[in-house]
Structures are given as structure tokens and as C-alpha cells.
C-alpha positions as CSV (number, residue, x, y, z in Angstrom):
1,M,-53.9,51.3,17.5
2,L,-56.9,50.9,19.7
3,S,-59.9,50.2,17.6
4,D,-63.1,52.2,17.6
5,G,-65.3,49.2,18.4
6,A,-66.7,48.7,14.9
7,T,-68.5,45.4,14.5
8,G,-68.8,43.2,11.4
9,D,-71.9,42.0,9.5
10,A,-70.7,38.5,8.6
11,S,-72.4,35.6,10.3
12,V,-69.9,33.9,12.7
13,T,-71.8,30.7,12.9
14,Q,-70.5,27.2,12.2
15,S,-70.6,26.2,8.5
16,A,-73.1,23.6,7.3
17,D,-72.2,19.9,7.4
18,D,-71.4,18.2,4.1
19,A,-73.8,16.0,2.2
20,D,-72.7,12.9,4.2
21,G,-73.3,14.7,7.5
22,E,-69.6,14.9,8.4
23,S,-68.3,18.2,9.6
24,K,-66.0,19.8,7.0
25,K,-62.5,21.0,8.0
26,K,-62.5,24.8,8.4
27,S,-60.7,26.9,5.8
28,V,-59.2,30.2,6.7
29,A,-56.8,32.7,5.0
30,F,-54.1,34.9,6.3
31,V,-53.5,37.8,3.9
32,T,-50.5,40.1,4.1
33,N,-49.7,43.4,2.4
34,Q,-46.7,42.1,0.3
35,I,-43.9,39.5,0.3
36,A,-41.3,40.0,3.0
37,D,-39.2,38.1,5.5
38,F,-41.4,39.6,8.2
39,W,-44.4,37.7,6.8
40,K,-42.5,34.4,6.6
41,I,-42.4,34.6,10.4
42,A,-46.1,35.2,10.5
43,E,-46.7,32.4,8.1
44,A,-44.9,30.0,10.6
45,G,-47.3,31.1,13.3
46,A,-50.4,30.7,11.1
47,N,-49.3,27.2,10.0
48,D,-48.5,26.1,13.6
49,A,-52.0,27.3,14.7
50,G,-53.5,25.5,11.7
51,N,-51.9,22.3,12.8
52,E,-52.9,22.8,16.5
53,F,-56.5,23.7,15.8
54,D,-57.0,21.4,12.8
55,V,-57.7,24.2,10.3
56,D,-56.8,24.5,6.6
57,V,-54.7,27.7,6.4
58,E,-53.8,29.5,3.2
59,V,-51.2,32.3,3.7
60,V,-51.4,34.7,0.8
61,M,-48.6,37.3,0.2
62,P,-49.5,39.7,-2.7
63,P,-46.5,39.9,-5.1
64,E,-47.1,43.7,-5.4
65,A,-47.8,46.0,-2.5
66,T,-50.9,47.5,-4.1
67,A,-54.5,47.6,-3.0
68,V,-55.5,46.4,-6.5
69,V,-53.4,43.2,-6.3
70,Q,-54.4,42.6,-2.7
71,K,-58.1,42.9,-3.6
72,Q,-57.7,40.4,-6.4
73,K,-56.0,37.9,-4.1
74,V,-58.9,38.1,-1.7
75,E,-61.5,37.8,-4.4
76,D,-59.7,34.6,-5.6
77,L,-59.9,33.3,-2.0
78,L,-63.6,34.0,-1.8
79,A,-64.2,32.3,-5.1
80,G,-62.2,29.3,-3.9
81,G,-64.5,28.9,-0.9
82,V,-62.4,30.2,2.0
83,Q,-64.6,30.6,5.1
84,A,-62.8,33.4,7.1
85,I,-60.1,35.9,6.4
86,A,-57.5,37.9,8.4
87,I,-56.0,40.8,6.4
88,S,-53.4,43.5,6.7
89,P,-55.0,46.3,4.7
90,L,-52.8,48.3,2.3
91,D,-55.0,51.4,2.1
92,A,-57.5,51.3,5.0
93,D,-59.2,54.6,4.3
94,N,-60.0,53.7,0.6
95,Q,-60.7,50.0,1.2
96,V,-63.5,50.5,3.7
97,E,-66.4,49.8,1.3
98,W,-64.6,46.7,-0.1
99,L,-63.7,45.4,3.3
100,N,-67.3,45.8,4.4
101,G,-68.3,43.8,1.4
102,V,-65.9,41.0,2.3
103,G,-67.1,41.1,5.9
104,E,-70.7,40.5,4.7
105,K,-69.5,37.2,3.1
106,V,-67.2,35.7,5.6
107,P,-65.9,36.6,9.1
108,L,-63.2,39.3,8.6
109,I,-60.5,40.5,11.0
110,T,-57.5,42.7,10.5
111,H,-53.9,42.2,11.7
112,D,-50.7,44.2,11.6
113,S,-52.5,47.3,10.2
114,D,-56.1,48.1,11.2
115,A,-59.0,49.5,9.2
116,P,-61.0,51.0,12.2
117,G,-63.5,52.7,9.9
118,S,-64.6,49.3,8.4
119,K,-66.9,46.7,9.9
120,R,-64.1,44.2,10.5
121,L,-64.8,42.2,13.6
122,M,-61.6,43.0,15.4
123,Y,-57.9,43.9,15.1
124,I,-54.8,41.8,16.1
125,G,-51.6,43.8,16.4
126,M,-49.7,46.3,18.3
127,D,-50.1,50.0,19.1
128,N,-48.0,51.3,16.2
129,Y,-47.9,54.8,17.7
130,A,-46.3,53.4,20.9
131,A,-43.9,51.4,18.8
132,G,-43.0,54.5,16.9
133,R,-42.3,56.3,20.2
134,A,-40.1,53.4,21.2
135,C,-38.1,53.8,18.0
136,G,-37.8,57.5,18.7
137,E,-36.3,56.8,22.1
138,L,-33.6,54.7,20.3
139,V,-32.8,57.8,18.2
140,V,-32.5,59.9,21.4
141,K,-30.2,57.2,22.8
142,A,-28.1,57.3,19.6
143,I,-27.7,61.1,19.4
144,P,-28.7,62.5,22.8
145,D,-27.4,66.0,22.0
146,G,-29.8,66.3,19.0
147,G,-29.2,66.4,15.3
148,N,-30.7,65.7,11.8
149,V,-32.7,62.6,11.3
150,L,-33.9,60.8,8.1
151,L,-36.9,58.6,8.1
152,A,-37.8,55.9,5.6
153,I,-41.0,53.9,5.3
154,G,-42.9,52.1,2.6
155,R,-46.1,54.1,2.3
156,L,-48.4,56.2,4.5
157,E,-51.7,55.0,3.2
158,Q,-51.5,52.2,5.8
159,D,-52.9,52.8,9.3
160,N,-49.8,51.3,11.0
161,S,-47.4,53.4,8.9
162,K,-49.0,56.8,9.8
163,Y,-49.0,56.1,13.5
164,R,-45.5,54.6,13.5
165,R,-43.9,57.6,11.8
166,Q,-45.8,60.0,14.0
167,G,-44.6,58.3,17.1
168,V,-41.0,58.8,16.2
169,I,-41.5,62.4,15.3
170,D,-43.4,63.2,18.5
171,V,-40.6,61.9,20.7
172,L,-38.0,63.9,18.7
173,L,-40.1,67.0,19.1
174,G,-40.7,66.5,22.8
175,R,-44.5,65.9,22.5
176,D,-44.9,63.9,25.7
177,D,-48.7,64.6,26.0
178,R,-49.7,62.8,22.9
179,D,-50.9,59.2,22.1
180,A,-52.7,57.4,19.4
181,A,-56.1,58.7,20.6
182,Y,-54.9,62.3,20.1
183,Y,-54.7,61.8,16.4
184,K,-58.0,60.1,16.2
185,E,-59.6,63.1,17.9
186,Q,-57.5,65.7,16.0
187,P,-57.0,64.3,12.4
188,D,-55.4,67.5,11.3
189,A,-52.6,67.2,13.7
190,W,-50.4,64.8,11.7
191,D,-47.1,66.3,10.6
192,P,-46.7,66.8,6.9
193,V,-44.7,64.4,4.7
194,E,-43.1,67.1,2.7
195,G,-40.4,69.4,4.0
196,E,-38.4,69.5,7.2
197,I,-39.9,69.1,10.6
198,K,-37.9,71.2,13.1
199,G,-37.8,70.9,16.8
200,D,-35.6,72.4,19.5
201,K,-33.0,69.7,19.3
202,Y,-33.9,67.4,16.4
203,T,-34.8,68.0,12.8
204,V,-36.5,65.4,10.6
205,L,-34.9,66.2,7.2
206,A,-37.2,64.1,5.1
207,T,-39.4,61.0,5.0
208,L,-38.4,58.6,2.2
209,L,-41.3,56.6,0.7
210,D,-40.6,53.6,-1.5
211,Q,-44.1,52.0,-1.9
212,G,-43.0,48.7,-0.4
213,K,-40.1,48.1,-2.8
214,A,-36.8,47.3,-1.2
215,E,-34.8,48.2,-4.3
216,V,-36.4,51.7,-4.3
217,G,-35.7,52.0,-0.6
218,L,-32.0,51.3,-1.3
219,Q,-31.8,53.8,-4.1
220,K,-33.5,56.5,-2.1
221,A,-31.2,55.9,0.9
222,E,-28.2,56.2,-1.4
223,D,-29.6,59.4,-3.0
224,A,-30.3,60.9,0.5
225,L,-26.7,60.3,1.5
226,N,-25.6,62.3,-1.5
227,T,-28.3,65.0,-1.1
228,F,-27.8,65.7,2.7
229,D,-24.3,66.2,4.1
230,D,-25.5,66.6,7.7
231,I,-27.4,63.4,8.5
232,N,-26.8,62.2,12.1
233,A,-29.3,59.3,12.2
234,M,-31.2,57.2,9.7
235,V,-34.4,55.4,10.8
236,G,-36.0,52.6,8.7
237,L,-39.6,51.9,9.7
238,F,-40.4,48.9,7.5
239,E,-38.6,45.5,7.8
240,Y,-36.5,46.0,4.7
241,N,-35.7,49.6,5.3
242,P,-32.9,49.2,7.8
243,P,-31.0,46.6,5.7
244,A,-31.3,49.0,2.7
245,M,-30.0,51.9,4.8
246,Y,-27.2,49.7,6.1
247,Q,-26.2,48.8,2.6
248,A,-26.2,52.4,1.5
249,L,-24.2,53.4,4.5
250,K,-21.7,50.7,3.8
251,K,-21.3,51.7,0.2
252,A,-20.7,55.3,1.3
253,D,-18.3,54.3,4.0
254,K,-20.5,55.9,6.7
255,V,-21.3,52.9,8.9
256,G,-20.8,54.0,12.4
257,R,-20.6,57.7,11.4
258,I,-24.3,58.0,11.0
259,A,-26.4,56.2,13.6
260,L,-28.8,53.5,12.2
261,I,-32.1,52.7,14.0
262,G,-34.3,49.9,12.8
263,F,-37.7,48.4,12.9
264,D,-38.6,44.7,12.7
265,E,-36.3,41.7,12.8
266,N,-34.5,41.3,9.5
267,D,-31.3,39.2,9.9
268,V,-29.2,42.0,8.5
269,T,-30.6,44.4,11.1
270,L,-30.0,41.9,13.9
271,Q,-26.5,41.2,12.8
272,A,-25.7,44.9,12.6
273,I,-27.0,45.3,16.2
274,K,-24.8,42.4,17.3
275,D,-21.8,44.0,15.6
276,G,-22.5,47.4,17.1
277,E,-23.4,49.0,13.7
278,C,-27.1,49.5,14.5
279,I,-28.3,51.1,17.7
280,G,-31.3,48.8,18.0
281,T,-34.7,47.9,16.5
282,V,-38.3,47.8,17.6
283,V,-39.9,44.5,16.8
284,Q,-43.4,43.3,16.5
285,N,-44.4,39.7,17.0
286,P,-45.4,38.5,13.5
287,Y,-45.5,34.9,14.7
288,M,-48.3,35.7,17.1
289,Y,-50.1,37.8,14.4
290,G,-50.3,34.6,12.4
291,Y,-51.1,32.3,15.3
292,E,-53.7,34.5,16.9
293,S,-55.4,35.2,13.6
294,V,-56.0,31.5,12.9
295,R,-57.0,30.8,16.4
296,V,-59.6,33.6,16.4
297,L,-61.0,32.7,13.0
298,K,-61.4,29.1,14.0
299,E,-63.4,30.1,17.1
300,L,-65.6,32.5,15.0
301,L,-66.4,29.7,12.6
302,A,-67.3,27.5,15.5
303,G,-69.8,30.2,16.6
304,N,-67.8,31.5,19.6
305,E,-68.2,35.3,19.5
306,D,-66.8,35.5,23.0
307,V,-63.4,35.3,21.4
308,I,-63.8,39.0,20.4
309,P,-62.7,41.2,23.2
310,E,-64.9,44.1,24.2
311,S,-62.2,46.5,22.9
312,K,-62.2,44.6,19.5
313,Y,-58.5,44.6,19.9
314,I,-55.8,42.0,20.9
315,D,-52.7,43.9,21.8
316,I,-49.4,42.2,20.9
317,A,-46.9,44.6,22.4
318,P,-43.7,45.7,20.6
319,R,-40.3,45.1,22.1
320,T,-37.0,47.0,21.8
321,I,-34.0,44.9,20.8
322,T,-30.5,46.2,21.4
323,K,-27.1,44.6,21.8
324,D,-28.0,43.6,25.3
325,N,-30.8,41.2,24.3
326,V,-30.3,40.5,20.6
327,D,-28.7,37.1,21.1
328,E,-31.6,35.8,23.2
329,F,-34.2,37.3,20.8
330,W,-32.5,35.9,17.7
331,E,-32.2,32.4,19.1
332,D,-36.0,32.4,19.9
333,L,-36.8,33.8,16.5
334,R,-34.8,31.0,14.8
335,A,-36.6,28.4,16.8
336,K,-40.0,29.8,15.8
337,K,-38.9,29.7,12.1
338,G,-37.6,26.1,12.5
339,Q,-34.0,27.1,11.7
């Protein structure tokens, strides 16, 4: 999402020399919202940037997808002397005061999911609303005559989650006049989580929330297949959701009978696309999230504030992966992961 131009309070000047007069190696942290294969790709990018720019990089993946655990991990980093932080906030609206406090201590940027109401210096990521719309277009491709659609996502406290889900819904309901800015200007326009959302051709039966737990996502997908007997398409909007849905469809012997649309680049999802069992997926570029975060933090610590764009936003655009380009994409992904 495009940021609102908020600025941070932390000094972005070079740290003091050590007692011997020699410049210390900079120390930065890349903090995720949980443990996931998606973040392992970002970790590779962060570590590559650390090597290139001679920065000590600590990648921290909270073992639980909760704001409390994420906060504790960041507080540990600060106590350990980290000099700058890039974070994917878990609950942007309710973390503003805390994020502002972190930003008063060290240069702070967001990645993957923004906290535009905070004083973070900038955001690195994609327009999640546009990515959601791209995912919605895959649904239309899968069931062009319309039908019933089931959505699944971890949680909706995150800025990226809300926009991603809404983008899918707006395509299905034919809302071609909306964008991310529309929801910033009209915060009451978000579609409710509970109940069906009906359009002329498509109906969103439900949005399954699993709080970032893959095993819960699997169970909810299985339950949904038992609850609804008229699902035409299932859409998983977090990296682990499409594999969970695929597993549930396989168990119910409904692979190919219900269209599967994914998000992110889990190997299970990519293989299903290759095998013709998943229509496609919309991918981010987590490698560049990690790489760009470390590059920007290094520049900030060197006193270079020009690294912050006027928009306070580095756009790393989403891409749509289908059977036509999955082999090329997967080969590049493996190379980045060192496989």
C-alpha cells in the first residue's frame, strides 16, 4: 500500500567510533511476523545484502504469530545493541505507540506489511490491494461463469492482509473503480468478515482465519469442504494456505473439481501449478524484501537520508505465476535460495 508519508524520529546518523577510533561494523535486524518458508527466501536476500554491504544481519522469525512475541523479540534485539530494524508488523493499528518508541531508539522501517500510522521511516513491499486484485483475476480465469468462492488467510489485523483480501473481493464483485486509496479515504467501506458477500456472478461464502497456524488452516479447509457442498473455488492468501487447501482437497478427492488459487511461492503450490492442479499464484519478492531492507538500513546508519524516497515507499511489484511461466520462476527461485 502506498504510505501516507509519515516520518520517523530516530536519528539516522552514523554510529560513534569505538574506543580505538576504528569504525564498528553496523548491526541490523530483519524481523518477520512468524516462521514460514516465505521468510526463508527473504532471509537469503537479507544475508546476501549483509555480505555485499559488510553489515551484520540478524534475521528474527517469531516462533508464534502474535504481537506479544514479536514485541519481545524486538526488545531483545534492542537490548543486544542492534542499530537499525526492519519489521513486518503483526497488528499495525495496535502497535503504533510501540513502533514509535522503537523508532525513537533506532532507525525503523517496515517491510511486507506496513504501519502507515506510525513514525516508521519508510515501507518496502508491494501494493497488497493490487496483488489481491491479481489473485481475483485468477479466480475469474478459473470459473469465468461465476460461482461460490472460499477465502483463507492468517489474520486481518495486518495491513497487508486486509488489502489483499479486499482486492480479491472487489474483482469478484466487479468494483473496477476502487484502489488502495479508496479504503484509506473511506475506512467504513471494507467488506465484513462474517457472512456471505454476494455479487451478480460470484459469492464469497466465507473467509477462514487461522491466526498464522498452518495446522489450523488445514483443519478449517477440511471443515469447510464438509460444511459447504457448493464450493467452486478456494483461494489461499498466505503462503501456507494453498498447500493446506490442496491437502484438504486431495483428502476429499476433489482436486481438479474445485479450482485452487494460491498466493506466494510454496513448493507445494508451484508443483500443483506445474501439474495443472492449481490455476496459479500471485507472488511477492521476499528475496528483495530482505535485500532492500538491509541496503536501506545500512545507508541510513551511514547518514544517507536520500535513500528514503519522497513517497516513503519502495514498490516491489507482485507477479502472477501460472503453468506458462512456473518453470522459469521456480528455477530462479531455487537459485536465489542456493538450491
